[in-house]
Backbone as a ProteinNet text record, in pm:
[ID]
protein_1_A
[PRIMARY]
MVARGRQQTTIAITGGALSGILGGIALSLYMLLATIARGADPWLAFKFASVAFYGDRALQHGFSADTVIWGILAHFAIAAGWGLLFGLLVFGASRGATVFAGVVWGFVVWIAMYHIVLPLAGLADIAQGSSAAGSIIAHIIFGVSLAIGFLPFQRPMGYSSTPLTTRSF
[TERTIARY]
2937.1	2960.6	3107.5	3132.1	3266.8	3335.9	3464.5	3540.5	3550.6	3529.2	3535.3	3576.1	3617.1	3656.7	3537.2	3566.3	3461.1	3385.6	3457	3391.8	3298.2	3340.6	3255.9	3133.1	3151.6	3037.6	2938.7	2989.9	2902.9	2824.7	2890.9	2822.7	2715	2747.4	2650.9	2529.1	2551.7	2442	2356.9	2422.8	2350	2274.9	2346.5	2283	2170.2	2190.6	2085.8	1961.5	1981	1865.3	1789.4	1863	1796.9	1726.1	1789.8	1728.1	1607.3	1612.2	1496.5	1377	1401.8	1293.2	1237.8	1326.3	1280.3	1193.6	1239.4	1159.2	1026.8	1028.2	905.2	807.2	859.7	773.5	709.7	791	737	631.4	658	561.3	433.6	446.9	328.7	243.7	309.4	234.9	162.2	230	166.1	45.2	64.7	-45.2	-161.6	-130.4	-235.1	-314.4	-242.9	-311.1	-391.9	-336.8	-409.1	-533.8	-522.4	-636.9	-747	-708.8	-806.8	-870.3	-788.7	-840.5	-943	-925.8	-1022	-1145.4	-1142.7	-1255.7	-1256.4	-1143.7	-1134.6	-1090.4	-1091	-1051.5	-903.2	-867.7	-727.2	-640.5	-701.1	-623.5	-566.2	-624.1	-571.3	-426.7	-389.1	-251.5	-153.3	-197	-110.2	-125.3	-242.1	-269.3	-228.2	-209	-190.4	-79.8	35.2	146.5	120	15.1	-15.8	-108.6	-146	-233.5	-168.2	-36.9	33	14	-7	-23.8	-170.5	-257	-395.8	-497.8	-454.4	-546.2	-648	-770.5	-876.5	-908.6	-876.6	-903.2	-829.8	-710.7	-633.2	-697.3	-785.4	-849.5	-986.5	-1029.6	-1158.3	-1150.5	-1262.7	-1273.1	-1246.8	-1178.9	-1161	-1027.1	-1008.6	-884.8	-882.9	-768.1	-742.4	-595.8	-571	-434.6	-333.5	-366.9	-268.4	-237.3	-337.8	-310.3	-235.4	-264.2	-191.6	-46.3	-23.4	113.7	194.8	140.2	213.5	230.3	133	145.2	258	266.6	372.8	509.2	518.3	645.9	692.1	601.1	637.4	677.8	601.7	630.2	769.9	803.1	933	1047.8	1023.6	1128.3	1160.8	1058	1078.4	1147.4	1103.8	1165.7	1312.8	1344.7	1484.3	1566.9	1508.8	1579.2	1610.1	1511.4	1534.3	1637.2	1632.7	1729.6	1870.2	1883.7	2013.3	2074.7	1995.9	2045.2	2085	2003.3	2033.8	2166.6	2186.8	2310.4	2432.3	2421.8	2533.8	2561.7	2456.5	2473.2	2523.7	2481.7	2516	2625.5	2670.4	2774.4	2895.5	2938.9	3053.1	3012.9	2884.2	2836.7	2829.4	2823	2806.9	2666.6	2646.6	2515.7	2407.1	2437.2	2340.1	2306.9	2410.1	2388.4	2307.9	2329.1	2255	2105.6	2072.9	1931.7	1869.9	1941.5	1890.2	1869.5	1965.5	1952.3	1828.9	1794.2	1673.9	1547.4	1540.3	1424.4	1416.4	1529.2	1534.6	1504.3	1561.1	1540.8	1393	1324.2	1181.5	1105.2	1140.4	1075.3	1112	1238	1282.7	1207.7	1193.7	1121.6	975.9	913.8	775.4	765.7	853.9	852	867.5	967.4	993	876.2	822	713.6	585.1	548.5	419.4	420.7	538.4	543.4	614.3	677.9	746.3	702.5	728.3	706.4	558.7	472	329.4	271	297.2	246.3	301.1	430	486.8	424.3	381.7	317.5	167.8	121	-20.1	-108.2	-48.5	-122.8	-128.8	-128.4	-132	-258.9	-370.5	-495.6	-483.1	-415.3	-396.5	-308	-201.6	-112	-186.4	-268.1	-341.8	-453.9	-507	-616.4	-570.9	-442.1	-388.5	-372.6	-382	-353.2	-203.6	-163.3	-20.4	43.8	-21.4	35.6	53.1	-48.4	-40	66.4	78	178.7	319.4	336.2	468.3	507.1	414.7	443.2	481.5	406.8	434.4	575.3	615	746.5	859.6	831.8	933.3	950.4	841.2	851.6	938.2	916.4	998.9	1146.2	1174.4	1312.2	1382.2	1313.2	1373.1	1394.6	1298.1	1313.4	1428	1437.9	1547.3	1681.3	1690.8	1816.4	1855.3	1759.6	1788.5	1831.3	1765.1	1802.7	1940.6	1984.6	2115.4	2230.3	2199.9	2306.4	2403.5	2358.6	2455.7	2551.5	2513.8	2598.3	2688.1	2657.8	2726.8	2871.2	2959.7	3101.2	3145.3	3144.7	3188.3	3327.8	3352.7	3483.5	3592.2	3699.8	3808.6	3796.1	3682.9	3658.9	3752.9	3805.8	3889.2	3833.5	3827.5	3779.9	3894.2	4015.5	4130.4	4122.7	4138.5	4133.3	4240.3	4211	4303.7	4439.6	4443	4569.9	4664.4	4611.9	4700.5	4724.3	4662	4683.1	4814.4	4877.3	4998.2	4954.5	5009.1	4970	5070
1510.2	1398.8	1399.7	1365.5	1364.8	1235.7	1246.3	1126	1039.7	911.1	820	683.1	600.6	464.8	373.3	254.2	154.5	120.4	105.2	71.3	183.6	308.2	420.9	430.1	404	407	296.6	179	68	103.3	166.1	207.6	310.9	408.1	512.2	452.7	358.9	296.9	208.2	120.7	29	105	195.1	275.1	359.9	416.6	498.9	418.3	301.6	217.9	170.7	124.1	79.1	194.9	309.4	427.7	474.4	456.5	488.7	403.3	276.6	187.5	235	275.1	330.8	455.2	543	660.8	621.2	514.5	464.3	412.3	350.6	303	422.4	524.7	644.2	711.6	721.9	781.9	699	567.8	480	497.7	504	523.1	657.6	762.2	893.3	887.1	825.2	814.8	735.4	628	546.2	627.8	698.3	779.7	892.7	956.3	1064.2	1010.2	893	831.2	797.2	740.2	706.4	834.2	937.6	1064.7	1127.4	1107.8	1160.1	1072.2	956.8	864.8	785.2	782.8	709.6	565.4	487.2	347.1	336.9	275.4	267.4	186.8	97.4	18.5	104.8	221.3	310.3	349.3	361.4	397	291.8	168.4	60.3	30.9	62.7	32.4	145.2	265.1	383.6	366.4	312.2	299	195.7	115.4	17.2	73.8	200.1	261.5	255.4	268	262	126.4	20.3	-114.2	-151.6	-105.1	-150.2	-42.3	80.1	188.2	211	241.7	272.6	157.5	35.5	-79.5	-65.4	-5.7	11.9	114.2	196.6	300	258.5	136.6	88.2	57.8	77	55.7	-90.3	-110.9	-245.3	-307	-425.8	-500.8	-577.1	-574	-654.4	-694.6	-824	-870.9	-826.2	-842.2	-808.2	-659.2	-573.9	-430.1	-384.6	-446.7	-413	-457.6	-580.7	-632.4	-549.6	-526	-448	-303.1	-250.2	-113.9	-101.9	-196.9	-195.7	-215.4	-313.2	-337.6	-215.3	-155.2	-36.9	78.3	100.3	209.8	195.7	75.8	56.5	54.2	7.8	13.1	158.2	240.3	382.1	450.1	419.1	478.5	439.1	313.1	267.9	340.4	362.4	434.8	578.7	647.4	784.1	785.1	683.8	674.2	650.2	565.2	538	667.7	743.7	872.6	966.7	971.8	1056	1014	884.5	834.9	875.2	863.2	901.9	1052.1	1130.6	1276.4	1331.9	1273.9	1333.6	1259.4	1146.2	1071.9	1162.5	1172.5	1257.5	1387	1416	1538.9	1517.4	1626.4	1616.4	1563.8	1525.8	1474.1	1581.4	1703	1811.4	1841.5	1844.6	1870.3	1756.9	1634.7	1520.4	1533.9	1570.5	1585.9	1703.2	1814.1	1928.1	1887.9	1812.5	1765.7	1676	1603.1	1519.8	1601.5	1715.8	1805.1	1852.3	1898.1	1947.4	1832.8	1715.5	1599.6	1560.1	1565.6	1535.5	1627.6	1755.7	1852.1	1823.3	1788.9	1755.1	1632.3	1532.1	1410.7	1444	1529.2	1568.4	1636.2	1730.8	1799.8	1699	1612	1515.6	1419.1	1367.3	1269.7	1333.5	1448.5	1508.2	1591.2	1633.9	1718.5	1653.1	1538.4	1469.7	1323.2	1245.4	1100.7	1065.4	1115.5	1081.4	1125.4	1248.3	1284.1	1194.4	1158.4	1069.7	930.5	889.1	758.1	763.7	878.6	893.3	917.4	961.6	979.8	1126.5	1215.6	1359.4	1396.4	1329.6	1359.2	1333.1	1227	1193.9	1299.1	1338.3	1439.8	1571.3	1609.9	1735.6	1728.6	1610.2	1594.7	1585.5	1580.5	1568.6	1706	1708.5	1830.5	1855.6	1969.3	2000.1	2004.9	2070.8	2083.3	1945.8	1862.6	1729	1644.1	1655.7	1579.3	1626.6	1757.3	1811	1764.6	1773.9	1728	1580	1500.1	1356.4	1330.7	1404.7	1381.8	1439.6	1542.3	1591.3	1489.9	1427.1	1318.4	1206.2	1174.2	1074.5	1116	1240.2	1286.9	1289.4	1335.7	1341.4	1199.2	1112	972.6	904.8	930	878.1	927.6	1056.7	1115.6	1059.8	1048.6	993	847	773.7	634.4	620.7	723.3	718.8	753.5	817.3	861.9	750.5	628.9	525.2	488.2	517.4	486.5	604.6	720.1	843.2	842.1	886.5	899.4	1038.7	1133.6	1269	1267.7	1359.1	1368.4	1378.6	1308.8	1307.6	1194.3	1122.4	1010.5	896.7	833.8	716.9	604.6	486.1	372.2	308.5	363.9	313.2	361.2	273.7	316.6	422	512.5	620.1	567.6	454.1	402.3	357.9	331.5	286.4	393.6	508.1	617.5	687	731.7	814.7	959.5	1037.4	1178	1263.7
-5962.8	-5874.9	-5834.2	-5712.3	-5658.3	-5698.7	-5733.9	-5766.5	-5641.3	-5657.5	-5544.3	-5594.4	-5502.6	-5536.7	-5553.4	-5600.8	-5624.4	-5496.7	-5383.7	-5257.6	-5212.4	-5226.9	-5188.4	-5278.2	-5405.7	-5498.3	-5463.1	-5428.9	-5388.4	-5262.7	-5165.8	-5042.5	-5075.1	-5161.2	-5197.7	-5268.3	-5359.8	-5435.2	-5343.9	-5269.7	-5181.3	-5073	-5005.9	-4900.9	-4954.4	-5072.1	-5133.1	-5166.9	-5228	-5265.1	-5141.5	-5040.4	-4917.1	-4847.2	-4845.3	-4783.6	-4863.2	-4994.1	-5077.6	-5041	-5012.3	-4969.2	-4835	-4744.4	-4616.6	-4640.7	-4728.4	-4763.9	-4826	-4906.9	-4967.6	-4864	-4758.8	-4649.7	-4579.4	-4549.7	-4483.3	-4570.5	-4700.4	-4792.4	-4797.5	-4799.4	-4802.1	-4676.9	-4562.2	-4437.3	-4436.8	-4484.3	-4492.1	-4587.2	-4703.7	-4800.7	-4742.5	-4670.4	-4609.3	-4507.4	-4419.5	-4318.3	-4382.5	-4484.4	-4553.1	-4623.2	-4681.8	-4749.9	-4649.7	-4536.9	-4432.8	-4377.5	-4354.9	-4301.7	-4396.5	-4526.4	-4625.2	-4636.6	-4571.1	-4580.6	-4710	-4778.6	-4905	-4878.9	-4983.2	-4976.8	-4940.8	-4827	-4786.6	-4883.2	-4961.7	-5057	-5168.4	-5190.4	-5295.5	-5268.9	-5142.3	-5108.4	-5160.5	-5169.4	-5215.3	-5363.9	-5419.6	-5560.3	-5654.3	-5600.5	-5684.4	-5788.9	-5749.4	-5843.6	-5952.7	-5938.9	-6043.1	-6150.9	-6138.6	-6239.5	-6377.5	-6383.6	-6511.8	-6580.3	-6501.8	-6556.9	-6576.3	-6484.6	-6481.9	-6515.8	-6532.5	-6564.4	-6454.1	-6493.5	-6398	-6303.2	-6343.6	-6256.5	-6123.1	-6125.6	-6002.2	-5909.7	-5962.3	-5881.4	-5830.1	-5864	-5816.5	-5667.8	-5601.3	-5456.9	-5421.7	-5309.6	-5256.2	-5288.1	-5229.8	-5244.3	-5374.8	-5440.5	-5559.3	-5550.9	-5534.1	-5506.6	-5611.4	-5739.7	-5842.1	-5845.6	-5830.5	-5832.8	-5707.7	-5593.9	-5470.6	-5482	-5526.4	-5537.3	-5636.3	-5755.6	-5855.8	-5812.2	-5741.2	-5690.6	-5589.9	-5498.2	-5397.6	-5463.5	-5553.8	-5622.1	-5701	-5775.3	-5854.9	-5763.8	-5658.7	-5565.7	-5505.3	-5457.5	-5393.7	-5494.3	-5614.7	-5717.8	-5751.8	-5765.2	-5794.7	-5676.8	-5555.6	-5435.8	-5425.1	-5454.2	-5449.7	-5556.3	-5672.9	-5779	-5739.2	-5682.4	-5635.7	-5522.9	-5437.2	-5328.7	-5379.9	-5479	-5539.6	-5594.4	-5667.3	-5720	-5607.1	-5503.5	-5387.9	-5326.1	-5305.3	-5246.6	-5327.4	-5458.7	-5544.4	-5537.2	-5526.5	-5525.7	-5393	-5280.9	-5151.3	-5075	-5126.4	-5055.8	-5035.9	-4911.6	-4879.1	-4811.7	-4806	-4741.1	-4589.9	-4516.8	-4371	-4339.2	-4214.5	-4172.6	-4189.5	-4145.3	-4157.6	-4302.8	-4386.8	-4529.8	-4593.4	-4546.2	-4599.3	-4569.1	-4446.5	-4409.1	-4485.2	-4495	-4572.3	-4718.2	-4773	-4911.3	-4926.2	-4820	-4824.5	-4842	-4775.6	-4791.3	-4936.4	-4987.1	-5126.4	-5222.9	-5195.8	-5282.5	-5288.8	-5175.2	-5174.8	-5269	-5268	-5358	-5503.9	-5528.5	-5664.8	-5715.3	-5629.4	-5668.3	-5700	-5619.5	-5647.2	-5784.4	-5811.2	-5941.5	-6054.9	-6043	-6150	-6168.9	-6059.4	-6070.3	-6123.4	-6069.4	-6103.6	-6231.9	-6274.3	-6393.4	-6511.2	-6488.1	-6598.2	-6607.1	-6500.6	-6505.7	-6523.4	-6437.4	-6449.2	-6583.5	-6631	-6763.9	-6875.6	-6868.7	-6971	-6965.6	-6845.9	-6830.2	-6864.1	-6912.3	-6946.2	-6825.8	-6715.3	-6591.3	-6549	-6646.2	-6616.9	-6539.6	-6568.6	-6497.5	-6348.1	-6313.5	-6172.1	-6106	-6174	-6118.3	-6099.3	-6196.5	-6187.7	-6084.8	-6059.7	-5964.8	-5820.1	-5798.3	-5661.6	-5598.6	-5467.6	-5393.2	-5399	-5454.3	-5464.6	-5326.6	-5231.9	-5097.4	-5032.4	-5040.4	-4982.6	-5049.9	-5181.4	-5255.2	-5222.6	-5209	-5174.6	-5034.3	-4940	-4802.7	-4804.2	-4878.3	-4884.9	-4937.7	-5040.2	-5099.1	-5014.9	-4938.6	-4844.6	-4731.7	-4687.3	-4589.7	-4647.9	-4774.3	-4841.8	-4838	-4876.4	-4883.3	-4748.8	-4646.1	-4512.8	-4459.2	-4478.1	-4433.5	-4506.9	-4634.8	-4716.2	-4662	-4636.1	-4587.5	-4451	-4361.4	-4228.5	-4241.5	-4328.3	-4352	-4414.7	-4486.3	-4552.3	-4457.6	-4344.8	-4253.8	-4212.2	-4182.3	-4146.1	-4260.3	-4383.6	-4499.2	-4537.7	-4482.8	-4520.1	-4471.7	-4556.1	-4522.6	-4564.5	-4470.5	-4506.1	-4566.9	-4659.5	-4723.9	-4618.4	-4639.7	-4543.7	-4444	-4447.8	-4356.8	-4392.9	-4294.3	-4315.2	-4229.3	-4286.4	-4208.8	-4130.2	-4145.6	-4071.4	-3927.5	-3829.6	-3688.6	-3659.7	-3568.4	-3531.7	-3490.3	-3424.5	-3372.4	-3483.7	-3605.5	-3712.8	-3817.3	-3803.8	-3899.4	-3870.8	-3976.6	-3958.1	-3962.1	-3873.2	-3864	-3929
[MASK]
+++++++++++++++++++++++++++++++++++++++++++++++++++++++++++++++++++++++++++++++++++++++++++++++++++++++++++++++++++++++++++++++++++++++++++++++++++++++++++++++++++++++++

């Protein structure tokens, strides 16, 4: 991690968390469309993250307010956490490097979620039952959306918020 001041760290954390939520929205929309395209229950896209709390009940067909609410909350909390880490890691990079890092970050998040987090949460069966290609695409969409959302918060190294007219050359 690059040494930075408190204000830069705050921007990286805040921007990362907010961008993570944006990435979470993009991932949710992709999951919803993929679920509908498969002819499956569209509520699964919103309930999936609540499986850790509700078990098989979260995978039952149809709407259930508590599983949908907890699924959405868990999904966005996790997305904000991944975004926060991304912000801390890439703050100071160029715009192009930030977007490229988003692609890589999406793949890293997929590896971590499907090979570490889900198995540790007792959800290895769900991870193994998913299409790897579809899951990787979904997480790359997350990473790219996160990176694009982070661009307004990005401050490439050497950036100064001081107007040109007051800088000494």
